[in-house]
C-alpha positions as CSV (number, residue, x, y, z in Angstrom):
1,X,-0.1,0.3,-0.3
2,X,1.3,3.5,-1.1
3,X,1.9,5.8,1.6
4,X,0.7,9.6,0.2
5,X,3.4,12.1,1.1
6,X,2.4,14.4,3.8
7,X,3.0,17.7,1.9
8,X,-0.6,16.5,-0.1
9,X,-2.0,15.8,2.9
10,X,-0.9,19.0,4.8
11,X,-2.4,20.9,1.3
12,X,-6.3,18.8,1.0
13,X,-6.3,20.1,4.5
14,X,-5.6,23.8,3.6
15,X,-8.1,23.2,1.2
16,X,-11.1,22.1,3.0
17,X,-10.6,24.1,6.0
18,X,-10.6,27.8,3.2
19,X,-13.4,26.1,1.8
20,X,-15.0,25.4,5.1
21,X,-14.2,29.0,6.1
22,X,-15.9,30.3,2.6
23,X,-18.6,28.5,3.2
24,X,-19.4,30.0,7.1
25,X,-18.0,33.9,6.6
26,X,-21.2,35.2,6.2
27,X,-22.9,37.0,8.9
28,X,-26.2,36.5,10.1
29,X,-28.5,39.1,12.0
30,X,-32.2,38.9,12.5
31,X,-34.0,41.9,12.1
32,X,-34.9,44.1,15.4
33,X,-38.6,44.7,14.8
34,X,-39.0,47.8,17.2
35,X,-36.6,49.5,14.7
36,X,-38.0,47.9,11.6
37,X,-41.4,49.6,9.7
38,X,-42.4,49.4,6.2
39,X,-43.3,53.0,4.7
40,X,-45.7,53.6,2.2
41,X,-46.6,56.4,0.0
42,X,-49.2,57.2,-2.1
43,X,-50.3,60.5,-3.9
44,X,-54.1,61.0,-3.0
45,X,-56.3,62.8,-5.6
46,X,-53.3,64.4,-6.6
47,X,-53.6,66.5,-3.2
48,X,-51.6,64.7,-0.8
49,X,-49.1,62.6,-0.2
50,X,-50.1,59.9,2.6
51,X,-47.9,57.6,4.7
52,X,-48.9,54.4,6.4
53,X,-46.9,51.9,7.8
54,X,-46.6,48.1,9.2
55,X,-46.0,47.8,12.7
56,X,-44.7,43.8,12.9
57,X,-41.8,43.0,10.7
58,X,-39.8,39.8,10.5
59,X,-36.6,38.0,9.0
60,X,-32.8,37.6,8.8
61,X,-30.3,38.7,6.9
62,X,-26.9,36.9,5.9
63,X,-24.0,39.5,4.5
64,X,-20.5,38.2,3.1
65,X,-19.0,41.3,2.6
66,X,-15.7,39.9,1.0
67,X,-17.2,37.6,-1.8
68,X,-20.0,40.3,-1.8
69,X,-22.5,37.9,-1.5
70,X,-25.8,38.0,0.8
71,X,-29.3,36.7,1.4
72,X,-32.7,38.5,2.8
73,X,-35.5,36.8,3.7
74,X,-38.5,39.3,5.3
75,X,-42.4,38.8,6.4
76,X,-44.2,41.6,6.9
77,X,-47.7,41.1,9.0
78,X,-50.4,42.8,6.4
79,X,-52.9,43.2,9.5
80,X,-50.4,45.6,11.3
81,X,-50.6,48.0,9.3
82,X,-51.0,51.7,10.4
83,X,-52.7,54.6,8.7
84,X,-53.4,56.4,12.2
85,X,-57.3,56.0,12.0
86,X,-58.7,53.1,13.0
87,X,-61.4,53.4,10.8
88,X,-58.6,53.8,7.9
89,X,-56.5,51.1,9.2
90,X,-59.9,48.7,8.4
91,X,-60.4,49.7,5.3
92,X,-56.7,49.0,3.9
93,X,-56.9,45.7,5.7
94,X,-60.1,45.0,3.6
95,X,-60.6,42.9,0.5
96,X,-60.3,46.3,-1.9
97,X,-56.6,47.2,-0.2
98,X,-54.2,44.0,1.5
99,X,-57.2,41.6,2.3
100,X,-55.3,40.7,5.4
101,X,-57.4,37.8,5.7
102,X,-56.9,35.5,3.0
103,X,-53.5,37.6,2.8
104,X,-51.6,38.0,6.4
105,X,-47.6,38.3,5.5
106,X,-45.8,40.2,2.3
107,X,-42.7,38.7,2.2
108,X,-39.4,39.5,0.8
109,X,-36.9,37.1,-0.1
110,X,-33.2,38.1,-2.0
111,X,-30.1,36.3,-2.8
112,X,-28.4,38.2,-5.2
113,X,-26.8,41.8,-2.7
114,X,-24.8,44.5,-4.5
115,X,-21.8,45.8,-2.9
116,X,-19.7,48.8,-3.6
117,X,-16.6,49.1,-1.4
118,X,-18.1,46.1,0.8
119,X,-21.3,48.1,2.1
120,X,-24.2,46.6,0.2
121,X,-26.1,49.3,-2.4
122,X,-29.0,47.2,-3.2
123,X,-30.9,43.6,-3.4
124,X,-32.7,42.6,-6.2
125,X,-35.4,39.8,-4.7
126,X,-38.7,39.0,-5.1
127,X,-41.9,40.5,-3.5
128,X,-45.0,38.6,-3.0
129,X,-48.3,40.9,-2.0
130,X,-51.6,39.5,-2.3
131,X,-50.1,36.1,-3.6
132,X,-48.5,38.1,-6.5
133,X,-44.7,37.7,-6.7
134,X,-42.6,40.1,-8.9
135,X,-39.0,40.5,-9.3
136,X,-38.2,44.4,-6.5
137,X,-35.1,45.7,-6.4
138,X,-34.4,47.5,-3.1
139,X,-32.2,50.3,-2.6
140,X,-30.1,50.7,0.3
141,X,-28.2,53.8,1.7
142,X,-27.0,54.8,5.3
143,X,-25.4,51.5,6.0
144,X,-23.8,51.1,9.0
145,X,-22.6,48.6,11.9
146,X,-21.2,48.8,15.6
147,X,-21.7,48.2,18.6
148,X,-25.2,48.8,20.1
149,X,-24.9,51.8,23.2
150,X,-27.8,50.2,24.8
151,X,-27.8,46.2,24.3
152,X,-23.7,46.0,23.7
153,X,-24.3,43.7,20.9
154,X,-23.3,44.2,17.5
155,X,-26.2,45.9,15.3
156,X,-26.2,47.4,11.6
157,X,-28.5,49.1,10.1
158,X,-29.8,50.7,7.4
159,X,-32.7,52.9,5.2
160,X,-33.9,50.6,2.5
161,X,-36.2,51.6,-0.7
162,X,-38.0,50.9,-3.4
163,X,-40.6,51.9,-6.0
164,X,-43.4,49.6,-7.3
165,X,-46.9,50.0,-9.1
166,X,-50.1,48.6,-6.8
167,X,-51.4,46.7,-9.9
168,X,-48.8,45.1,-10.3
169,X,-49.8,42.6,-8.0
170,X,-53.3,43.3,-8.8
171,X,-54.3,46.2,-5.7
172,X,-56.2,48.3,-8.4
173,X,-58.5,50.1,-6.8
174,X,-59.1,54.0,-7.0
175,X,-56.1,53.8,-9.7
176,X,-55.3,56.7,-11.3
177,X,-57.4,59.1,-8.4
178,X,-55.5,57.3,-5.6
179,X,-52.1,56.0,-7.8
180,X,-50.6,53.2,-8.7
181,X,-47.1,54.1,-7.8
182,X,-46.0,53.2,-4.9
183,X,-42.7,54.8,-2.7
184,X,-41.5,52.2,0.2
185,X,-38.9,53.6,2.6
186,X,-37.8,50.9,5.2
187,X,-35.5,52.0,8.3
188,X,-34.0,48.6,8.8
189,X,-31.7,47.8,12.3
190,X,-30.5,44.2,13.3
191,X,-28.0,42.2,15.7
192,X,-26.0,39.6,14.9
193,X,-26.7,36.4,15.7
């Protein structure tokens, strides 16, 4: 039986170690639901820009700045919509808009993240709303990581934005009086796992 030279065994071990390290290099984060609120804005009859938000969001983000890769999985509780008035919330939860009884959640999933100089600047993925899935690109600005001063944990934050057409997802009510175009802005904070 012929023995494998030690140098080949060492090289094989090093390569295996490098492969394992790169597979584990992504940092994993859990969204801080107390500081992550999707906010949307629509034009109302040409008179004003009306805004609402969702109060319950959860999800995970994995980022590997060195490899320029990452993954995002977000779930938004549709029934947590907050327009500032109870009757308006009820209307928005109904069949004309978010139909929260039939579709209790919206989701966004992405595995294509664009980095510039080690910083994420956009994410391309799939938004599912009212049971319809469409590609959406999120812009990422003001990305920053550091130690959370109160909790003494590693945290990251950013401002995420996008513009969609609600008609793409089957939300047609009152178009064009209430605009088809919806601007989305999301302050995001997440803690490292």
